[in-house]
Residue, then its C-alpha position, 0 to 999 in steps of 0.5 A: m846848884i840843882d834843886h829837886g823840888s824844894d818847897q822854898n828856895l834855900i840857895p844863896p843868890e850868888f849861886n845859879r839855881i836849876y829847879i826841877p819838879r818832884d812830881k813824878p816817880f824818882s829815877e836814878i837813871e834819869r838823874l844820871d842822864f840829866i847830870k851828864g847833860i848839864c855837865s856836858s853843856l857847861l864844859r862848852y864854857y868852862d875848863v873844869g867840872i866838879f860834881v858833888d852832893t851838897d853834903e860833900l866838901i872838896y879841898l881844892n887849895d893844893f889841887n893841880y889842875e894841870a893833871l887834868m890834861e893827862h888824867s880825867p877824871i880825878h878821884v877824891t878821897g872820900f871821908d865820913t866825918s865827925v867833929v870830936e874833942i881831943a885834948g880839949k880842942k875840937r877836931l874834924v876827924g874822918i875815916p876814908v870810905p872806898f864807896l865815897c872815892k868818886a870821880s868828881i873832878f873832870n874836863k870830860v864828862p865821866n861815864w858814871s854808873i848810877g849813883f855816881h860812885g863808879v865810872v863805866n870802863l875806867k881803870l882805877p888810879a893807884f891812889f885817890g888824892v884830893p880830900m873830900a869830907h862827907l857830912k852825913y854823920i856830922s849831925a844826928t838831927e840832920l842825919n835822921a831828917r835826911n834818912e826820912s826824906r830819902a826813904s820817902t823819895y825811894e818809896k816813889m821810885n820808878a817801878y822798873e828800877k825798884d824791881c831791879g833793886v836800885d833802892k835796896h840800900w834805902h829799904e831799911f833806912k832805920e837800920d842805919k843806927f851808927d852813932f858815928i860821932r860816939w863811934c869816932t870818939d871811942s875809936i880815938q881812944s885806942n888808935d893814933i890819929n893819922d895825918y892825911k895822905p892819899l888812899k891806895s886803891e889796891g885791894l879795896y875793889d873788885k871788878k864787876i861786869l855790868k849787866e843790869y840797870i843801864d844799857s851795857r855790853e857784856t864787856d862793860f865793867i865798873y869797880v865796886p868796893k869790897t866792903s863798906l865797913w869803916d877801918v878805924s886804923k885809918i882814922t884821920d885828922l882833917t881839921k886843917y883842910f876844913p877848919h870852918l866846920i869846927g865852929k858849926y858842930 
């Protein structure tokens, strides 16, 4: 686990902690290179790499590791999630978000673009498979604390990257006013809850030629989501995949 400048060590002792200081301007480019370097080194000793943020939980019980022999990286199906009450029982529900369908499982280091939401010069698979629960909206208190912290970090961002607009989506963090818990609850009243199934990539992305932020050729590309809006018709019951979250929220 990479700890970027915490005031105290909150990482359980059974995990390896890599501590890096937070005493210089934040750089997405440096973070990307740092993670790639760590992943490359660890793959000298391990067969499979999985890279996620600490608020992203991946369900791996049914994962076919043999698939990595032919297809690496493997994309997850990323869901924004909430715990809601349905018919008197707590359920974990989620809405799939193309932006969160990341190339997170690999046996060769992906050539991620900054932010780790895309991979340079990689054609997207027909389907995203493994379910991933993103916990950003699962607690309003933690969301507010997270937004405050992230905004403070991006205020001190590397000047070149700021000029390029890398921090654009954090400028107005207080505009992130989605009450996702209530929004999910309201959506459930008018929509059937789906069982989990892989998300089809067709129609969700546009191909974009890379020209900024990182060294790139005129032919380099990534796929970017067409929209960041939630599609309530795809609201999905994820309870059986992440049952341990029910008692915590």
